C-alpha positions as CSV (number, residue, x, y, z in Angstrom):
1,X,18.9,78.0,12.9
2,X,17.5,76.6,10.6
3,X,14.1,76.9,9.2
4,X,13.2,73.9,7.4
5,X,9.6,72.7,8.4
6,X,10.8,68.8,8.2
7,X,13.6,67.2,10.2
8,X,16.5,65.6,8.1
9,X,17.7,62.1,8.8
10,X,20.9,62.0,8.6
11,X,23.1,58.5,7.7
12,X,26.0,58.4,10.3
13,X,29.2,56.8,9.0
14,X,31.4,54.8,11.6
15,X,34.3,56.3,10.5
16,X,35.4,59.7,9.4
17,X,38.4,61.3,7.7
18,X,40.6,63.5,9.9
19,X,44.0,65.7,10.0
20,X,46.6,64.5,11.9
21,X,49.6,64.9,13.0
22,X,52.7,62.7,13.3
23,X,55.6,63.2,14.7
24,X,54.3,66.0,17.3
25,X,56.9,68.5,17.6
26,X,59.3,71.0,15.5
27,X,59.4,68.0,12.8
28,X,55.8,67.3,12.2
29,X,54.1,66.4,9.7
30,X,50.2,65.8,9.0
31,X,48.1,62.8,7.5
32,X,44.6,62.7,6.3
33,X,43.3,59.2,8.3
34,X,39.5,57.6,8.5
35,X,39.2,57.8,12.3
36,X,35.5,57.1,14.5
37,X,32.8,59.4,14.1
38,X,32.0,60.3,18.4
39,X,28.9,59.5,20.1
40,X,27.3,63.0,21.9
41,X,26.5,62.9,24.9
42,X,23.2,64.0,26.8
43,X,23.7,67.0,26.5
44,X,25.9,67.9,23.6
45,X,25.4,67.7,19.7
46,X,27.8,65.8,16.8
47,X,28.5,67.9,14.5
48,X,29.4,67.3,10.4
49,X,31.5,69.8,9.3
50,X,31.4,70.9,6.0
51,X,34.5,73.0,6.0
52,X,37.7,73.8,8.7
53,X,40.0,76.8,8.6
54,X,43.4,76.7,8.8
55,X,44.8,79.0,11.6
56,X,49.1,79.7,12.8
57,X,48.2,78.3,15.6
58,X,47.1,75.1,14.5
59,X,51.2,75.5,13.9
60,X,52.0,76.3,17.6
61,X,49.9,73.5,18.4
62,X,51.4,71.0,16.6
63,X,55.1,72.0,17.2
64,X,54.3,72.5,20.5
65,X,56.1,75.6,20.7
66,X,54.0,77.8,23.4
67,X,54.5,76.3,26.9
68,X,51.5,74.5,27.1
69,X,51.4,71.0,27.8
70,X,51.6,68.6,24.1
71,X,48.2,67.5,22.3
72,X,49.2,64.4,23.3
73,X,48.7,64.4,26.7
74,X,45.4,65.0,25.8
75,X,45.5,62.1,23.2
76,X,44.2,64.5,20.6
77,X,45.4,64.1,17.4
78,X,43.6,66.1,14.8
79,X,44.1,70.1,15.3
80,X,42.5,72.9,14.3
81,X,39.7,75.5,16.3
82,X,37.8,77.3,13.0
83,X,35.1,74.5,11.8
84,X,30.9,75.1,10.2
85,X,29.1,72.6,9.5
86,X,25.1,71.3,10.8
87,X,23.8,69.3,13.3
88,X,23.7,65.6,12.8
89,X,22.5,64.1,16.0
90,X,21.4,66.2,19.0
91,X,21.9,64.5,22.9
92,X,18.7,64.3,24.6
93,X,18.9,67.5,27.1
94,X,19.4,69.4,23.8
95,X,16.7,72.2,23.8
96,X,18.8,74.9,21.6
97,X,19.4,72.6,17.9
98,X,17.4,70.5,16.4
99,X,18.9,68.2,13.4
100,X,19.5,70.0,10.0
101,X,20.9,73.3,12.3
102,X,24.5,75.3,11.3
103,X,26.2,76.0,14.0
104,X,30.5,76.8,14.1
105,X,33.1,75.3,16.5
106,X,35.5,78.0,17.9
107,X,38.9,78.1,19.6
108,X,36.7,77.1,23.0
109,X,35.5,73.9,22.6
110,X,33.3,75.3,26.3
111,X,34.0,77.1,29.5
112,X,33.1,76.6,33.0
113,X,29.7,79.3,32.6
114,X,30.2,79.7,36.6
115,X,33.3,81.9,37.1
116,X,33.8,85.8,37.3
117,X,35.1,85.4,33.9
118,X,32.9,83.4,32.4
119,X,30.4,86.2,33.5
120,X,32.3,89.1,32.6
121,X,32.5,88.2,28.7
122,X,36.3,87.6,29.7
123,X,35.5,83.3,29.2
124,X,38.4,82.8,26.8
125,X,40.5,83.1,30.0
126,X,38.4,81.2,31.9
127,X,40.8,78.8,34.2
128,X,38.6,75.6,32.9
129,X,38.3,76.1,29.7
130,X,38.5,73.5,26.5
131,X,40.7,73.8,23.8
132,X,40.0,73.2,21.2
133,X,42.7,71.0,18.5
134,X,44.6,70.9,22.1
135,X,42.5,69.5,24.8
136,X,39.8,67.9,22.4
137,X,39.8,66.9,18.7
138,X,39.8,70.1,16.7
139,X,38.1,70.8,13.4
140,X,40.5,69.1,11.0
141,X,38.3,65.9,11.9
142,X,34.7,66.2,10.5
143,X,32.3,64.9,12.8
144,X,33.1,66.5,16.1
145,X,30.9,66.5,19.4
146,X,30.2,70.2,21.2
147,X,28.8,71.0,24.3
148,X,25.7,72.2,22.6
149,X,26.0,75.5,25.0
150,X,29.1,76.4,23.3
151,X,28.1,75.8,19.6
152,X,27.8,79.1,17.7
153,X,24.7,79.1,15.6
154,X,25.6,80.3,11.6
155,X,22.8,82.7,10.0
156,X,21.5,82.1,6.9
157,X,23.7,83.7,4.4
158,X,26.5,83.4,5.3
159,X,28.1,80.6,3.5
160,X,30.3,77.8,5.6
161,X,34.1,78.7,3.8
162,X,33.4,82.3,4.8
163,X,32.0,81.1,8.8
164,X,34.7,78.8,9.1
165,X,37.2,82.1,9.5
166,X,34.7,83.7,11.4
167,X,35.1,81.3,14.4
168,X,38.4,81.4,15.4
169,X,40.1,85.2,12.8
170,X,37.0,87.1,12.5
171,X,36.1,86.7,15.8
172,X,39.6,87.7,17.7
173,X,40.0,91.2,16.1
174,X,36.8,92.0,16.5
175,X,37.9,91.6,20.3
176,X,41.0,93.4,19.7
177,X,39.2,96.2,17.7
178,X,36.4,96.9,20.6
179,X,39.2,96.9,23.1
180,X,41.4,99.3,21.7
181,X,38.5,101.6,21.9
182,X,39.2,103.4,18.6
183,X,36.8,105.8,17.0
184,X,35.7,105.7,13.3
185,X,38.2,108.0,11.3
186,X,40.8,106.6,13.2
187,X,43.7,105.1,11.2
188,X,45.1,101.8,12.1
189,X,47.9,99.3,10.6
190,X,48.3,96.0,9.8
191,X,51.3,95.0,10.1
192,X,51.4,91.8,8.1
193,X,47.8,91.6,7.6
194,X,47.6,89.8,4.6
195,X,47.3,87.0,6.7
196,X,44.0,85.8,8.0
197,X,43.1,87.8,11.3
198,X,44.4,90.9,9.7
199,X,42.8,90.6,6.5
200,X,39.1,90.4,8.2
201,X,40.4,93.0,10.6
202,X,41.1,95.7,7.5
203,X,37.6,94.8,6.5
204,X,36.1,95.2,10.7
205,X,37.8,98.3,10.9
206,X,36.4,99.7,7.2
207,X,32.8,98.6,8.8
208,X,33.4,101.0,11.9
209,X,34.6,103.7,10.1
210,X,38.3,103.7,10.6
211,X,41.4,104.0,8.5
212,X,43.5,100.6,7.5
213,X,46.8,101.0,6.3
214,X,48.3,96.7,5.7
215,X,52.2,96.3,6.3
216,X,53.1,93.1,4.7
217,X,54.3,92.3,0.9
218,X,53.8,90.4,-2.4
219,X,51.4,91.4,-5.3
220,X,48.7,89.1,-4.2
221,X,49.2,90.1,-0.3
222,X,48.7,93.9,-2.4
223,X,45.5,93.2,-4.1
224,X,43.6,91.3,-1.9
225,X,44.4,94.2,1.3
226,X,43.1,96.9,-0.8
227,X,39.8,94.9,-2.4
228,X,39.3,94.4,1.2
229,X,38.8,98.2,2.1
230,X,42.7,98.9,2.7
231,X,43.7,102.5,2.2
232,X,47.2,102.1,1.5
233,X,49.5,98.6,1.7
234,X,53.1,99.5,2.0
235,X,55.4,96.9,0.9
236,X,57.9,96.6,3.9
237,X,60.6,94.6,0.7
238,X,60.0,97.7,-1.8
239,X,59.7,100.4,1.1
240,X,62.9,102.1,1.9
241,X,61.7,103.1,5.4
242,X,58.0,101.4,5.8
243,X,57.2,103.0,9.0
244,X,57.8,106.5,8.0
245,X,55.9,105.5,4.8
246,X,52.6,104.8,7.0
247,X,53.2,107.8,9.9
248,X,53.0,109.7,6.0
249,X,50.6,108.0,5.1
250,X,48.9,108.6,8.7
251,X,48.6,112.4,7.8
252,X,52.4,113.0,8.4
253,X,52.2,111.9,12.2
254,X,50.9,108.6,12.8
255,X,48.7,105.8,13.4
256,X,46.1,105.9,16.4
257,X,46.0,102.0,16.3
258,X,48.3,98.7,15.5
259,X,47.3,95.2,15.5
260,X,49.8,93.2,15.3
261,X,48.3,89.6,14.0
262,X,51.9,88.6,12.8
263,X,54.3,88.0,15.7
264,X,57.2,88.6,13.3
265,X,56.2,92.5,13.2
266,X,56.3,93.1,16.7
267,X,59.8,94.0,16.7
268,X,58.4,97.1,15.1
269,X,55.3,97.7,15.9
270,X,55.4,100.9,18.1
271,X,57.2,102.1,15.1
272,X,54.0,103.0,13.6
273,X,52.6,105.4,16.1
274,X,55.1,108.3,15.4
275,X,54.1,111.4,16.8
276,X,50.9,110.2,17.5
277,X,49.1,111.1,21.3
278,X,47.4,107.8,22.7
279,X,48.2,105.8,20.6
280,X,47.1,101.6,21.3
281,X,49.0,98.5,19.9
282,X,46.9,95.7,20.3
283,X,48.8,92.5,20.8
284,X,47.5,89.6,18.9
285,X,49.3,87.0,17.1
286,X,50.9,84.4,19.3
287,X,54.9,83.9,18.9
288,X,56.6,81.3,19.9
289,X,57.2,81.2,23.7
290,X,59.6,83.2,24.7
291,X,60.7,84.2,21.0
292,X,59.9,87.8,21.4
293,X,59.9,91.2,23.5
294,X,57.4,94.0,22.8
295,X,58.2,98.0,24.1
296,X,60.3,100.8,24.8
297,X,61.8,103.6,26.7
298,X,59.2,104.1,29.2
299,X,59.1,107.7,28.1
300,X,57.9,107.4,25.1
301,X,55.0,105.6,27.2
302,X,54.4,108.6,29.1
303,X,55.2,111.2,26.5
304,X,52.8,109.9,24.1
305,X,50.4,108.8,26.5
306,X,51.0,105.4,25.0
307,X,49.3,101.7,25.5
308,X,50.3,98.1,25.1
309,X,47.3,95.3,25.3
310,X,46.5,92.0,24.7
311,X,43.8,90.3,23.6
312,X,43.2,86.0,23.0
313,X,40.0,85.2,21.2
314,X,36.8,86.4,21.4
315,X,34.0,85.4,23.2
316,X,30.3,83.6,22.6
317,X,29.0,87.6,22.4
318,X,31.8,88.4,20.2
319,X,31.2,85.1,17.3
320,X,27.4,86.0,17.0
321,X,28.7,89.8,16.3
322,X,31.3,88.9,14.1
323,X,28.7,85.9,12.0
324,X,26.9,89.6,11.8
325,X,29.0,91.4,10.0
326,X,29.4,88.7,7.3
327,X,25.3,88.2,6.8
328,X,25.2,92.3,6.2
329,X,28.0,91.7,3.5
330,X,30.7,93.5,5.2
331,X,32.9,90.0,5.7
332,X,33.8,88.6,2.7
333,X,35.6,85.6,1.3
334,X,38.5,85.9,2.3
335,X,40.0,82.2,1.5
336,X,41.7,79.7,-0.7
337,X,39.6,76.8,-0.6
338,X,41.4,73.1,-0.4
339,X,40.1,69.4,-1.0
340,X,39.9,67.1,2.2
341,X,43.1,65.2,0.4
342,X,45.3,68.2,-0.6
343,X,45.4,69.2,4.1
344,X,49.2,68.4,4.4
345,X,49.7,70.4,1.6
346,X,47.8,73.1,3.0
347,X,49.5,73.1,6.4
348,X,52.3,73.2,4.4
349,X,51.7,76.3,3.0
350,X,51.0,78.2,6.4
351,X,53.4,76.8,8.2
352,X,55.6,78.5,5.2
353,X,54.0,81.5,5.6
354,X,52.9,82.0,2.0
355,X,49.1,82.5,2.7
356,X,47.5,85.6,1.8
357,X,44.3,85.4,3.8
358,X,42.7,82.2,5.3
359,X,43.1,78.9,3.8
360,X,39.8,76.8,4.5
361,X,40.3,72.9,3.7
362,X,36.0,71.3,2.0
363,X,35.6,68.3,3.8
364,X,32.9,67.5,0.7
365,X,36.1,67.6,-1.9
366,X,38.2,65.5,-3.0
367,X,40.5,65.7,-6.3
């Protein structure tokens, strides 16, 4: 949290800019509009976001294709769940934040804090969880109210353009790496790893002493992957047999772990395991509901001691851990920065799958 000795003063406007979904559903588009600034309750903080990350889950929310109630069912018009900014107003009961402190918004706005899942660091599965950008206004809106108990403090030394994607992409893949139980020295494959979640995973896997291989396509993603610590990059459009290429790199045996962050990669995920015994396939990327089936012959599971496991998003503890990696320089800038007035263009680029790394939008910049 902030270390200023004097309490700062913030002029809070009555309205702010926000990305608002129009024609929610498969033919949606986004517009930048002016919306009212919300008022925090006694247990809340009001954040002025400086940056928001753009996540593929935002596209799912605007298209409404995950089998969940639509955003409009909750009166929500702005998606987003990767926000980083500053506390500009605090509720009367708030003791954990003060004006000027830096804080972030995550995929969950709050949970019940009282069930066995919340007590066991599994709060992302809490049945009473409030999902940011679906059940309450998301980080495409510059001023947001957050319960103080669930906002994430951002440490000094982590710029907001790095902190914003940590709120979802880095903490999500951190959780998956932890639950994979893979060890230093393990070969790990990231199919679709040139995207935001995958490229954060490459950096974290490297920090854990693992050996990342990225499967993706294009010179831009190749360059980014290698700069961020991948030992190898396999271009699935250039390789005659991408699975064989990965297996050959991984000692001619196969990888110890596969982290599937791009839904299209589920079709080939198990193939990267090769003949490796005890491998783990981790499911992270959310496909359109009912569009993908992941599995193989049961003999594959039996004879190879193969496991397939899914993880959702990171907990508050995971976010704090990921932010600490960023503070130590182990999670670097992987985002293309857009001004707020070009948010609709950035969303369309994401929808078309043309983003290397992440896109973040700067609320304080217009072209």
